[in-house]
C-alpha positions as MATLAB code, in Angstrom:
seq = 'MTLVIPAIDIKDGRCVRLYQGSYEQEKVYFNDPVKMAKLWRIQNAKVLHVVDLDAARGDRGVNDEVIHAICQCLDIPVQVGGGIRSVEDAERLLDAGAYRVVMGTSAVREPEVIQAAIDRFGDRRIVVAIDARDGDVRVEGWTESSGLPAVDFAIRMEQLGCTRFIYTDISRDGTLEGPNVQAYREMGAALKKARITASGGVSGYRDLLRVSELEQYRVDSVVVGRALYENCFPCQKIWCWNYKDDVDLDRYSSAPMCD';
ca = [
    -138.101   95.516  208.688;
    -135.863   92.012  207.806;
    -136.227   90.110  210.980;
    -132.895   88.521  212.203;
    -132.822   85.119  213.421;
    -129.536   84.276  215.031;
    -128.605   80.244  214.023;
    -127.596   77.494  217.030;
    -126.040   74.773  215.243;
    -125.459   71.809  217.764;
    -123.234   68.662  216.818;
    -121.958   66.614  219.754;
    -124.211   68.697  222.483;
    -121.754   71.808  221.604;
    -122.600   75.040  219.578;
    -120.519   75.013  216.547;
    -120.712   76.484  212.750;
    -119.709   74.546  209.623;
    -118.065   76.093  206.447;
    -120.168   75.333  203.354;
    -122.488   72.918  205.187;
    -119.006   70.552  205.517;
    -118.861   68.389  208.701;
    -115.159   68.175  208.268;
    -114.942   72.091  208.912;
    -116.075   72.437  212.266;
    -115.376   75.653  214.382;
    -117.245   75.141  218.362;
    -117.981   78.724  219.349;
    -119.607   77.641  222.778;
    -120.265   74.380  224.574;
    -123.286   74.935  226.023;
    -125.940   75.762  223.197;
    -128.720   76.107  225.975;
    -126.562   79.376  227.331;
    -126.062   80.214  224.082;
    -129.564   80.511  223.820;
    -130.297   82.521  226.591;
    -127.701   85.060  225.582;
    -129.169   85.425  222.199;
    -132.486   86.361  223.931;
    -130.999   88.462  226.307;
    -129.763   90.263  223.193;
    -133.253   90.756  222.001;
    -133.597   88.010  219.507;
    -137.221   87.455  218.837;
    -137.005   84.166  217.579;
    -134.186   81.097  217.037;
    -133.169   78.613  214.500;
    -131.716   75.472  215.449;
    -130.509   72.574  213.486;
    -129.709   69.467  215.312;
    -126.827   68.381  212.919;
    -126.132   65.072  214.424;
    -129.558   64.172  213.703;
    -129.279   65.363  209.854;
    -127.013   62.818  208.949;
    -129.224   60.217  211.053;
    -127.525   60.421  214.651;
    -130.911   60.798  216.123;
    -131.050   61.576  220.099;
    -127.504   62.836  220.514;
    -129.029   66.281  221.435;
    -132.660   65.795  222.327;
    -132.110   66.996  225.533;
    -130.028   70.249  225.124;
    -132.961   71.106  222.024;
    -135.557   70.404  224.587;
    -134.095   72.217  227.072;
    -133.750   75.263  224.877;
    -137.251   75.183  223.925;
    -138.564   74.902  227.406;
    -136.363   77.851  228.829;
    -136.955   80.490  225.897;
    -140.181   82.805  226.313;
    -139.475   83.245  222.617;
    -140.426   81.028  219.304;
    -137.795   78.530  218.580;
    -137.688   76.909  215.117;
    -136.064   73.491  214.977;
    -134.764   71.208  212.086;
    -132.489   68.645  211.233;
    -133.426   64.845  210.859;
    -137.408   65.222  210.729;
    -138.567   62.869  208.314;
    -141.777   62.078  209.398;
    -144.931   63.380  210.750;
    -144.097   61.735  214.168;
    -140.639   63.212  213.952;
    -142.327   67.180  213.674;
    -144.968   66.034  216.534;
    -142.391   64.940  218.873;
    -140.479   68.438  219.014;
    -143.678   70.529  218.419;
    -144.588   68.679  221.849;
    -141.583   69.594  223.293;
    -142.081   72.942  222.761;
    -140.805   73.981  219.346;
    -142.824   76.740  217.910;
    -142.377   75.157  214.082;
    -140.445   72.689  212.778;
    -138.046   72.723  210.023;
    -138.124   69.604  207.486;
    -135.975   69.193  204.393;
    -134.990   65.877  202.933;
    -138.115   64.800  203.598;
    -139.778   67.208  201.479;
    -137.895   66.290  198.878;
    -137.998   62.351  199.676;
    -141.882   62.061  200.324;
    -143.606   65.551  199.452;
    -146.722   63.797  200.925;
    -144.948   64.096  204.571;
    -144.688   67.227  204.002;
    -148.793   67.882  202.980;
    -149.757   65.664  205.616;
    -147.846   67.824  208.440;
    -149.286   70.786  207.122;
    -152.717   69.517  207.007;
    -152.079   68.214  210.919;
    -150.386   71.117  212.553;
    -150.851   73.823  209.900;
    -148.891   75.930  207.352;
    -147.238   78.088  210.656;
    -145.803   75.291  212.073;
    -144.280   73.500  209.039;
    -141.204   75.125  207.383;
    -139.444   73.681  204.594;
    -136.009   74.118  203.937;
    -134.417   74.397  200.283;
    -130.384   73.856  201.065;
    -128.811   74.362  197.406;
    -125.543   74.335  195.552;
    -125.574   76.087  192.160;
    -129.283   75.830  192.366;
    -129.331   72.510  193.093;
    -131.318   71.157  196.032;
    -129.660   69.022  198.112;
    -130.471   66.414  201.005;
    -129.340   64.406  203.968;
    -127.855   67.126  205.704;
    -126.472   68.763  202.615;
    -124.305   65.807  201.297;
    -126.385   64.347  198.504;
    -127.397   65.968  195.311;
    -131.402   65.454  194.506;
    -131.405   66.670  190.736;
    -133.988   69.250  191.644;
    -133.934   72.504  190.748;
    -134.323   74.772  194.025;
    -136.947   77.289  192.096;
    -139.121   74.307  190.850;
    -139.105   72.804  194.154;
    -140.234   75.424  195.945;
    -143.123   75.953  193.547;
    -144.179   72.455  194.067;
    -144.132   72.695  197.934;
    -146.165   75.673  197.868;
    -148.879   74.174  195.461;
    -148.670   71.340  198.440;
    -149.513   74.087  201.307;
    -146.136   75.438  202.352;
    -146.013   79.342  202.972;
    -142.572   79.557  204.448;
    -139.241   78.343  203.310;
    -135.584   78.717  204.444;
    -133.391   79.074  201.496;
    -130.143   78.330  202.025;
    -126.927   78.802  199.352;
    -124.371   75.937  200.542;
    -121.730   77.863  198.783;
    -122.300   80.737  200.870;
    -122.915   79.447  204.330;
    -120.282   79.875  207.042;
    -118.090   81.984  204.771;
    -118.806   85.489  205.487;
    -118.954   86.092  201.469;
    -122.581   87.698  201.501;
    -125.813   86.408  200.810;
    -126.890   85.028  196.975;
    -129.450   87.887  196.159;
    -129.916   86.888  192.738;
    -131.239   83.495  194.193;
    -133.747   85.108  196.408;
    -134.891   87.257  193.745;
    -135.400   84.109  191.338;
    -137.008   82.168  193.974;
    -139.431   84.920  195.178;
    -140.591   85.868  191.602;
    -141.577   82.475  191.250;
    -143.821   82.191  194.411;
    -147.239   83.334  195.099;
    -147.985   83.170  198.565;
    -145.202   81.791  200.706;
    -142.350   83.810  202.388;
    -138.833   83.275  202.340;
    -136.378   83.443  204.918;
    -132.740   84.142  203.806;
    -129.504   82.231  205.176;
    -126.030   81.806  204.071;
    -123.365   84.479  203.758;
    -124.353   87.144  205.855;
    -121.039   89.084  206.885;
    -122.670   92.366  209.013;
    -124.869   95.196  208.427;
    -124.572   95.888  204.718;
    -125.730   92.293  204.183;
    -128.690   92.684  205.964;
    -129.611   96.349  204.577;
    -129.020   94.059  200.837;
    -131.697   91.295  202.398;
    -134.112   94.134  203.278;
    -134.452   95.487  199.818;
    -135.612   91.886  198.920;
    -139.170   92.397  200.619;
    -140.658   92.629  197.156;
    -139.637   89.088  196.819;
    -140.891   87.705  199.358;
    -138.086   87.993  201.951;
    -138.774   88.988  204.824;
    -136.464   87.125  207.407;
    -132.654   86.018  207.207;
    -130.783   83.614  209.551;
    -127.440   84.656  210.619;
    -124.565   82.537  212.016;
    -120.867   83.486  212.109;
    -121.238   86.910  211.443;
    -123.000   87.237  215.021;
    -120.685   84.611  216.847;
    -117.638   86.344  215.595;
    -118.933   89.839  216.616;
    -119.143   91.414  213.286;
    -121.788   93.681  214.103;
    -120.559   97.169  215.618;
    -123.617   96.946  218.454;
    -122.312   93.774  219.695;
    -119.245   95.536  221.156;
    -121.586   97.303  223.795;
    -123.671   93.745  224.220;
    -122.655   91.142  226.666;
    -121.155   88.773  224.580;
    -117.748   89.444  225.577;
    -118.837   88.994  228.867;
    -120.927   85.982  228.880;
    -119.650   83.794  232.067;
    -120.630   87.089  234.177;
    -124.179   87.622  232.545;
    -127.155   86.682  234.633;
    -128.807   84.770  231.762;
    -132.323   84.035  233.554;
    -132.871   87.806  233.247;
    -134.633   88.235  229.986;
    -134.980   91.543  227.938;
    -138.373   92.940  227.171;
    -137.989   91.648  223.117;
    -141.774   90.683  222.040;
    -142.995   87.512  221.164;
    -142.782   87.236  217.362;
    -145.816   85.218  215.299;
];
């Protein structure tokens, strides 16, 4: 069964979503990301995907307190990405309580950093983000082209020991236009061991079914953002999203831990 991972993108201390990765097309969904994280936990999230958008563009430290609070207050794994450029950056977040860290630009610019991080922390704690537009890997918060084909880059990272990718089609991210199924098929067919977390474009339940059909292509999970925040799933009508200010966010559900 495909694991659904809610996304919490943080900018200026608030929970936001971007459209196609554009910082100029931002929508604020919640002013308190910590409460948002607790709300997803109550709704039985088994893993959270947290991105520091400010750090991704080089403005580090703005969201450290919020991210640390999220990691400390939850009893489920939290994976954190955005601006992690070194082994020391990864260690700082892991020590703060993150279950695993997501590294993107550093994997492109300095692949030896990825290998060093995997050697030090293990392949389960280090995830490589592959953020692509038209098959081309983008870096520096999705603002620059690397000139690397996404599939070739994934093969290289797998050779260095990476066993988990988060593959985002930037052109689909935040659009609700559906996932790029063909891109996941192509990458999955080229890999030997690593697993893929799909990201970008999920608009509702039918898209989740499409992603679930990609298991043979090594896709076992999917990050969902805007579709969850805008109540695109029928079951959300009976959840506490519309009453978040009245819910006891410290009373957790019984969702099991996920490895």
